SEFIZA-3560 file (N, C-alpha, C; in Angstrom, 3 decimals):
REM SEFIZA-3560
<numar><xx>-2.856</xx><yy>-4.531</yy><zz>-20.949</zz><atom>N</atom></numar>
<numar><xx>-3.809</xx><yy>-5.558</yy><zz>-20.609</zz><atom>CA</atom></numar>
<numar><xx>-4.876</xx><yy>-4.953</yy><zz>-19.707</zz><atom>C</atom></numar>
<numar><xx>-6.134</xx><yy>-5.221</yy><zz>-20.010</zz><atom>N</atom></numar>
<numar><xx>-7.210</xx><yy>-4.633</yy><zz>-19.219</zz><atom>CA</atom></numar>
<numar><xx>-7.348</xx><yy>-5.326</yy><zz>-17.875</zz><atom>C</atom></numar>
<numar><xx>-7.987</xx><yy>-4.633</yy><zz>-16.922</zz><atom>N</atom></numar>
<numar><xx>-8.167</xx><yy>-5.189</yy><zz>-15.585</zz><atom>CA</atom></numar>
<numar><xx>-9.048</xx><yy>-6.424</yy><zz>-15.599</zz><atom>C</atom></numar>
<numar><xx>-10.041</xx><yy>-6.491</yy><zz>-16.484</zz><atom>N</atom></numar>
<numar><xx>-10.916</xx><yy>-7.655</yy><zz>-16.510</zz><atom>CA</atom></numar>
<numar><xx>-10.171</xx><yy>-8.902</yy><zz>-16.962</zz><atom>C</atom></numar>
<numar><xx>-9.258</xx><yy>-8.763</yy><zz>-17.878</zz><atom>N</atom></numar>
<numar><xx>-8.444</xx><yy>-9.903</yy><zz>-18.305</zz><atom>CA</atom></numar>
<numar><xx>-7.461</xx><yy>-10.259</yy><zz>-17.203</zz><atom>C</atom></numar>
<numar><xx>-6.818</xx><yy>-9.289</yy><zz>-16.622</zz><atom>N</atom></numar>
<numar><xx>-5.813</xx><yy>-9.515</yy><zz>-15.588</zz><atom>CA</atom></numar>
<numar><xx>-6.423</xx><yy>-10.216</yy><zz>-14.375</zz><atom>C</atom></numar>
<numar><xx>-7.659</xx><yy>-9.913</yy><zz>-14.003</zz><atom>N</atom></numar>
<numar><xx>-8.273</xx><yy>-10.519</yy><zz>-12.829</zz><atom>CA</atom></numar>
<numar><xx>-8.528</xx><yy>-12.003</yy><zz>-13.031</zz><atom>C</atom></numar>
<numar><xx>-8.524</xx><yy>-12.469</yy><zz>-14.258</zz><atom>N</atom></numar>
<numar><xx>-8.730</xx><yy>-13.878</yy><zz>-14.557</zz><atom>CA</atom></numar>
<numar><xx>-7.408</xx><yy>-14.582</yy><zz>-14.837</zz><atom>C</atom></numar>
<numar><xx>-6.299</xx><yy>-13.907</yy><zz>-14.711</zz><atom>N</atom></numar>
<numar><xx>-5.001</xx><yy>-14.478</yy><zz>-15.018</zz><atom>CA</atom></numar>
<numar><xx>-4.433</xx><yy>-15.216</yy><zz>-13.820</zz><atom>C</atom></numar>
<numar><xx>-3.580</xx><yy>-16.177</yy><zz>-14.129</zz><atom>N</atom></numar>
<numar><xx>-2.966</xx><yy>-17.018</yy><zz>-13.113</zz><atom>CA</atom></numar>
<numar><xx>-1.482</xx><yy>-17.123</yy><zz>-13.432</zz><atom>C</atom></numar>
<numar><xx>-0.651</xx><yy>-16.982</yy><zz>-12.401</zz><atom>N</atom></numar>
<numar><xx>0.792</xx><yy>-17.084</yy><zz>-12.585</zz><atom>CA</atom></numar>
<numar><xx>1.344</xx><yy>-18.185</yy><zz>-11.690</zz><atom>C</atom></numar>
<numar><xx>2.251</xx><yy>-18.993</yy><zz>-12.243</zz><atom>N</atom></numar>
<numar><xx>2.962</xx><yy>-20.016</yy><zz>-11.493</zz><atom>CA</atom></numar>
<numar><xx>4.367</xx><yy>-19.503</yy><zz>-11.235</zz><atom>C</atom></numar>
<numar><xx>4.754</xx><yy>-19.440</yy><zz>-9.961</zz><atom>N</atom></numar>
<numar><xx>6.066</xx><yy>-18.895</yy><zz>-9.600</zz><atom>CA</atom></numar>
<numar><xx>6.814</xx><yy>-19.936</yy><zz>-8.785</zz><atom>C</atom></numar>
<numar><xx>7.983</xx><yy>-20.338</yy><zz>-9.289</zz><atom>N</atom></numar>
<numar><xx>8.823</xx><yy>-21.279</yy><zz>-8.552</zz><atom>CA</atom></numar>
<numar><xx>9.881</xx><yy>-20.491</yy><zz>-7.791</zz><atom>C</atom></numar>
<numar><xx>10.350</xx><yy>-21.074</yy><zz>-6.696</zz><atom>N</atom></numar>
<numar><xx>11.320</xx><yy>-20.371</yy><zz>-5.860</zz><atom>CA</atom></numar>
<numar><xx>10.723</xx><yy>-19.131</yy><zz>-5.242</zz><atom>C</atom></numar>
<numar><xx>9.451</xx><yy>-19.216</yy><zz>-4.880</zz><atom>N</atom></numar>
<numar><xx>8.686</xx><yy>-18.035</yy><zz>-4.483</zz><atom>CA</atom></numar>
<numar><xx>8.894</xx><yy>-17.588</yy><zz>-3.041</zz><atom>C</atom></numar>
<numar><xx>9.580</xx><yy>-18.371</yy><zz>-2.220</zz><atom>N</atom></numar>
<numar><xx>9.656</xx><yy>-18.004</yy><zz>-0.806</zz><atom>CA</atom></numar>
<numar><xx>10.643</xx><yy>-16.874</yy><zz>-0.520</zz><atom>C</atom></numar>
<numar><xx>11.609</xx><yy>-16.636</yy><zz>-1.402</zz><atom>N</atom></numar>
<numar><xx>12.592</xx><yy>-15.565</yy><zz>-1.186</zz><atom>CA</atom></numar>
<numar><xx>13.060</xx><yy>-14.997</yy><zz>-2.519</zz><atom>C</atom></numar>
<numar><xx>13.812</xx><yy>-13.929</yy><zz>-2.434</zz><atom>N</atom></numar>
<numar><xx>14.510</xx><yy>-13.366</yy><zz>-3.592</zz><atom>CA</atom></numar>
<numar><xx>13.614</xx><yy>-12.933</yy><zz>-4.730</zz><atom>C</atom></numar>
<numar><xx>14.076</xx><yy>-13.228</yy><zz>-5.939</zz><atom>N</atom></numar>
<numar><xx>13.369</xx><yy>-12.794</yy><zz>-7.149</zz><atom>CA</atom></numar>
<numar><xx>11.978</xx><yy>-13.400</yy><zz>-7.221</zz><atom>C</atom></numar>
<numar><xx>11.843</xx><yy>-14.661</yy><zz>-6.811</zz><atom>N</atom></numar>
<numar><xx>10.532</xx><yy>-15.309</yy><zz>-6.836</zz><atom>CA</atom></numar>
<numar><xx>9.523</xx><yy>-14.594</yy><zz>-5.967</zz><atom>C</atom></numar>
<numar><xx>9.933</xx><yy>-14.204</yy><zz>-4.770</zz><atom>N</atom></numar>
<numar><xx>9.041</xx><yy>-13.479</yy><zz>-3.867</zz><atom>CA</atom></numar>
<numar><xx>8.694</xx><yy>-12.105</yy><zz>-4.423</zz><atom>C</atom></numar>
<numar><xx>9.654</xx><yy>-11.477</yy><zz>-5.076</zz><atom>N</atom></numar>
<numar><xx>9.420</xx><yy>-10.166</yy><zz>-5.677</zz><atom>CA</atom></numar>
<numar><xx>8.404</xx><yy>-10.270</yy><zz>-6.811</zz><atom>C</atom></numar>
<numar><xx>8.563</xx><yy>-11.274</yy><zz>-7.672</zz><atom>N</atom></numar>
<numar><xx>7.596</xx><yy>-11.478</yy><zz>-8.747</zz><atom>CA</atom></numar>
<numar><xx>6.213</xx><yy>-11.770</yy><zz>-8.188</zz><atom>C</atom></numar>
<numar><xx>6.140</xx><yy>-12.593</yy><zz>-7.147</zz><atom>N</atom></numar>
<numar><xx>4.852</xx><yy>-12.909</yy><zz>-6.537</zz><atom>CA</atom></numar>
<numar><xx>4.164</xx><yy>-11.634</yy><zz>-6.045</zz><atom>C</atom></numar>
<numar><xx>4.909</xx><yy>-10.800</yy><zz>-5.369</zz><atom>N</atom></numar>
<numar><xx>4.364</xx><yy>-9.545</yy><zz>-4.846</zz><atom>CA</atom></numar>
<numar><xx>3.866</xx><yy>-8.647</yy><zz>-5.980</zz><atom>C</atom></numar>
<numar><xx>4.674</xx><yy>-8.471</yy><zz>-6.993</zz><atom>N</atom></numar>
<numar><xx>4.296</xx><yy>-7.574</yy><zz>-8.099</zz><atom>CA</atom></numar>
<numar><xx>3.107</xx><yy>-8.088</yy><zz>-8.884</zz><atom>C</atom></numar>
<numar><xx>3.075</xx><yy>-9.392</yy><zz>-9.147</zz><atom>N</atom></numar>
<numar><xx>1.943</xx><yy>-9.944</yy><zz>-9.893</zz><atom>CA</atom></numar>
<numar><xx>0.662</xx><yy>-9.912</yy><zz>-9.065</zz><atom>C</atom></numar>
<numar><xx>0.760</xx><yy>-10.177</yy><zz>-7.771</zz><atom>N</atom></numar>
<numar><xx>-0.417</xx><yy>-10.098</yy><zz>-6.905</zz><atom>CA</atom></numar>
<numar><xx>-0.975</xx><yy>-8.676</yy><zz>-6.896</zz><atom>C</atom></numar>
<numar><xx>-0.101</xx><yy>-7.697</yy><zz>-6.847</zz><atom>N</atom></numar>
<numar><xx>-0.549</xx><yy>-6.301</yy><zz>-6.862</zz><atom>CA</atom></numar>
<numar><xx>-1.194</xx><yy>-5.918</yy><zz>-8.186</zz><atom>C</atom></numar>
<numar><xx>-0.902</xx><yy>-6.660</yy><zz>-9.238</zz><atom>N</atom></numar>
<numar><xx>-1.537</xx><yy>-6.431</yy><zz>-10.539</zz><atom>CA</atom></numar>
<numar><xx>-2.804</xx><yy>-7.256</yy><zz>-10.715</zz><atom>C</atom></numar>
<numar><xx>-3.164</xx><yy>-8.040</yy><zz>-9.682</zz><atom>N</atom></numar>
<numar><xx>-4.416</xx><yy>-8.783</yy><zz>-9.710</zz><atom>CA</atom></numar>
<numar><xx>-4.320</xx><yy>-10.223</yy><zz>-10.162</zz><atom>C</atom></numar>
<numar><xx>-3.136</xx><yy>-10.743</yy><zz>-10.349</zz><atom>N</atom></numar>
<numar><xx>-2.986</xx><yy>-12.132</yy><zz>-10.766</zz><atom>CA</atom></numar>
<numar><xx>-3.212</xx><yy>-13.078</yy><zz>-9.588</zz><atom>C</atom></numar>
<numar><xx>-3.981</xx><yy>-14.143</yy><zz>-9.805</zz><atom>N</atom></numar>
<numar><xx>-4.018</xx><yy>-15.234</yy><zz>-8.847</zz><atom>CA</atom></numar>
<numar><xx>-2.699</xx><yy>-15.977</yy><zz>-8.993</zz><atom>C</atom></numar>
<numar><xx>-2.237</xx><yy>-16.601</yy><zz>-7.893</zz><atom>N</atom></numar>
<numar><xx>-0.901</xx><yy>-17.181</yy><zz>-7.910</zz><atom>CA</atom></numar>
<numar><xx>-0.889</xx><yy>-18.637</yy><zz>-7.483</zz><atom>C</atom></numar>
<numar><xx>0.035</xx><yy>-19.382</yy><zz>-8.078</zz><atom>N</atom></numar>
<numar><xx>0.438</xx><yy>-20.695</yy><zz>-7.587</zz><atom>CA</atom></numar>
<numar><xx>1.899</xx><yy>-20.536</yy><zz>-7.220</zz><atom>C</atom></numar>
<numar><xx>2.207</xx><yy>-20.688</yy><zz>-5.939</zz><atom>N</atom></numar>
<numar><xx>3.567</xx><yy>-20.491</yy><zz>-5.451</zz><atom>CA</atom></numar>
<numar><xx>4.201</xx><yy>-21.831</yy><zz>-5.099</zz><atom>C</atom></numar>
<numar><xx>5.440</xx><yy>-22.027</yy><zz>-5.546</zz><atom>N</atom></numar>
<numar><xx>6.172</xx><yy>-23.262</yy><zz>-5.293</zz><atom>CA</atom></numar>
<numar><xx>7.520</xx><yy>-22.904</yy><zz>-4.681</zz><atom>C</atom></numar>
<numar><xx>7.880</xx><yy>-23.612</yy><zz>-3.597</zz><atom>N</atom></numar>
<numar><xx>9.192</xx><yy>-23.431</yy><zz>-2.976</zz><atom>CA</atom></numar>
<numar><xx>9.438</xx><yy>-24.564</yy><zz>-1.996</zz><atom>C</atom></numar>
<numar><xx>10.694</xx><yy>-24.739</yy><zz>-1.600</zz><atom>N</atom></numar>
<numar><xx>11.045</xx><yy>-25.802</yy><zz>-0.654</zz><atom>CA</atom></numar>
<numar><xx>10.737</xx><yy>-25.429</yy><zz>0.792</zz><atom>C</atom></numar>
<numar><xx>10.810</xx><yy>-24.161</yy><zz>1.133</zz><atom>N</atom></numar>
<numar><xx>10.588</xx><yy>-23.722</yy><zz>2.513</zz><atom>CA</atom></numar>
<numar><xx>9.097</xx><yy>-23.454</yy><zz>2.735</zz><atom>C</atom></numar>
<numar><xx>8.385</xx><yy>-24.475</yy><zz>3.209</zz><atom>N</atom></numar>
<numar><xx>6.928</xx><yy>-24.383</yy><zz>3.352</zz><atom>CA</atom></numar>
<numar><xx>6.499</xx><yy>-23.295</yy><zz>4.324</zz><atom>C</atom></numar>
<numar><xx>7.222</xx><yy>-23.130</yy><zz>5.419</zz><atom>N</atom></numar>
<numar><xx>6.847</xx><yy>-22.123</yy><zz>6.417</zz><atom>CA</atom></numar>
<numar><xx>6.928</xx><yy>-20.716</yy><zz>5.827</zz><atom>C</atom></numar>
<numar><xx>8.005</xx><yy>-20.409</yy><zz>5.156</zz><atom>N</atom></numar>
<numar><xx>8.178</xx><yy>-19.090</yy><zz>4.547</zz><atom>CA</atom></numar>
<numar><xx>7.174</xx><yy>-18.878</yy><zz>3.404</zz><atom>C</atom></numar>
<numar><xx>6.931</xx><yy>-19.946</yy><zz>2.658</zz><atom>N</atom></numar>
<numar><xx>5.991</xx><yy>-19.881</yy><zz>1.544</zz><atom>CA</atom></numar>
<numar><xx>4.574</xx><yy>-19.594</yy><zz>2.038</zz><atom>C</atom></numar>
<numar><xx>4.161</xx><yy>-20.277</yy><zz>3.087</zz><atom>N</atom></numar>
<numar><xx>2.828</xx><yy>-20.040</yy><zz>3.644</zz><atom>CA</atom></numar>
<numar><xx>2.687</xx><yy>-18.631</yy><zz>4.201</zz><atom>C</atom></numar>
<numar><xx>3.738</xx><yy>-18.128</yy><zz>4.822</zz><atom>N</atom></numar>
<numar><xx>3.708</xx><yy>-16.761</yy><zz>5.352</zz><atom>CA</atom></numar>
<numar><xx>3.550</xx><yy>-15.747</yy><zz>4.215</zz><atom>C</atom></numar>
<numar><xx>4.276</xx><yy>-15.959</yy><zz>3.128</zz><atom>N</atom></numar>
<numar><xx>4.161</xx><yy>-15.060</yy><zz>1.977</zz><atom>CA</atom></numar>
<numar><xx>2.762</xx><yy>-15.137</yy><zz>1.369</zz><atom>C</atom></numar>
<numar><xx>2.239</xx><yy>-16.341</yy><zz>1.229</zz><atom>N</atom></numar>
<numar><xx>0.902</xx><yy>-16.516</yy><zz>0.649</zz><atom>CA</atom></numar>
<numar><xx>-0.153</xx><yy>-15.789</yy><zz>1.482</zz><atom>C</atom></numar>
<numar><xx>-0.075</xx><yy>-15.940</yy><zz>2.787</zz><atom>N</atom></numar>
<numar><xx>-1.036</xx><yy>-15.273</yy><zz>3.671</zz><atom>CA</atom></numar>
<numar><xx>-0.942</xx><yy>-13.749</yy><zz>3.550</zz><atom>C</atom></numar>
<numar><xx>0.274</xx><yy>-13.241</yy><zz>3.525</zz><atom>N</atom></numar>
<numar><xx>0.483</xx><yy>-11.791</yy><zz>3.400</zz><atom>CA</atom></numar>
<numar><xx>-0.072</xx><yy>-11.273</yy><zz>2.078</zz><atom>C</atom></numar>
<numar><xx>0.203</xx><yy>-11.978</yy><zz>0.988</zz><atom>N</atom></numar>
<numar><xx>-0.274</xx><yy>-11.531</yy><zz>-0.324</zz><atom>CA</atom></numar>
<numar><xx>-1.796</xx><yy>-11.561</yy><zz>-0.398</zz><atom>C</atom></numar>
<numar><xx>-2.399</xx><yy>-12.589</yy><zz>0.171</zz><atom>N</atom></numar>
<numar><xx>-3.857</xx><yy>-12.665</yy><zz>0.169</zz><atom>CA</atom></numar>
<numar><xx>-4.469</xx><yy>-11.519</yy><zz>0.957</zz><atom>C</atom></numar>
<numar><xx>-3.908</xx><yy>-11.228</yy><zz>2.118</zz><atom>N</atom></numar>
<numar><xx>-4.431</xx><yy>-10.142</yy><zz>2.947</zz><atom>CA</atom></numar>
<numar><xx>-4.226</xx><yy>-8.781</yy><zz>2.290</zz><atom>C</atom></numar>
<numar><xx>-3.053</xx><yy>-8.566</yy><zz>1.705</zz><atom>N</atom></numar>
<numar><xx>-2.720</xx><yy>-7.264</yy><zz>1.127</zz><atom>CA</atom></numar>
<numar><xx>-3.441</xx><yy>-6.981</yy><zz>-0.187</zz><atom>C</atom></numar>
<numar><xx>-3.659</xx><yy>-8.034</yy><zz>-0.995</zz><atom>N</atom></numar>
<numar><xx>-4.163</xx><yy>-7.799</yy><zz>-2.352</zz><atom>CA</atom></numar>
<numar><xx>-5.510</xx><yy>-8.444</yy><zz>-2.652</zz><atom>C</atom></numar>
<numar><xx>-5.902</xx><yy>-9.438</yy><zz>-1.859</zz><atom>N</atom></numar>
<numar><xx>-7.174</xx><yy>-10.115</yy><zz>-2.093</zz><atom>CA</atom></numar>
<numar><xx>-7.141</xx><yy>-11.155</yy><zz>-3.199</zz><atom>C</atom></numar>
<numar><xx>-5.969</xx><yy>-11.475</yy><zz>-3.745</zz><atom>N</atom></numar>
<numar><xx>-5.887</xx><yy>-12.479</yy><zz>-4.797</zz><atom>CA</atom></numar>
<numar><xx>-5.927</xx><yy>-13.874</yy><zz>-4.185</zz><atom>C</atom></numar>
<numar><xx>-6.229</xx><yy>-14.855</yy><zz>-5.007</zz><atom>N</atom></numar>
<numar><xx>-6.212</xx><yy>-16.252</yy><zz>-4.568</zz><atom>CA</atom></numar>
<numar><xx>-4.794</xx><yy>-16.773</yy><zz>-4.705</zz><atom>C</atom></numar>
<numar><xx>-4.271</xx><yy>-17.395</yy><zz>-3.646</zz><atom>N</atom></numar>
<numar><xx>-2.906</xx><yy>-17.929</yy><zz>-3.669</zz><atom>CA</atom></numar>
<numar><xx>-2.944</xx><yy>-19.397</yy><zz>-3.283</zz><atom>C</atom></numar>
<numar><xx>-2.426</xx><yy>-20.240</yy><zz>-4.164</zz><atom>N</atom></numar>
<numar><xx>-2.302</xx><yy>-21.663</yy><zz>-3.914</zz><atom>CA</atom></numar>
<numar><xx>-0.843</xx><yy>-21.962</yy><zz>-3.654</zz><atom>C</atom></numar>
<numar><xx>-0.560</xx><yy>-22.770</yy><zz>-2.629</zz><atom>N</atom></numar>
<numar><xx>0.821</xx><yy>-23.064</yy><zz>-2.226</zz><atom>CA</atom></numar>
<numar><xx>1.123</xx><yy>-24.528</yy><zz>-2.503</zz><atom>C</atom></numar>
<numar><xx>2.272</xx><yy>-24.767</yy><zz>-3.121</zz><atom>N</atom></numar>
<numar><xx>2.771</xx><yy>-26.130</yy><zz>-3.364</zz><atom>CA</atom></numar>
<numar><xx>4.183</xx><yy>-26.234</yy><zz>-2.812</zz><atom>C</atom></numar>
<numar><xx>4.326</xx><yy>-26.662</yy><zz>-1.546</zz><atom>N</atom></numar>
<numar><xx>5.671</xx><yy>-26.761</yy><zz>-0.954</zz><atom>CA</atom></numar>
<numar><xx>6.445</xx><yy>-27.948</yy><zz>-1.515</zz><atom>C</atom></numar>
//
C-alpha cells in the first residue's frame, strides 16, 4: 500500500487502552493511519491518544 493511500486511511480499534488493542494502535499510527480508539478506561485511553499524536502526528479520536 502506498504512503498516499495510507495517510488517508482510518482504523477503528476497540479495547485500545491496553494489551493487543494498544499494540495495534501503536503499529497502525506508526504506519500513518488516523485512529478512532475505543475503551472503557478513559484516562488510559486519553494518555495513549496523546502519546500517539505526539509520536506520530496522526489524528486520534477517542470514544471512552
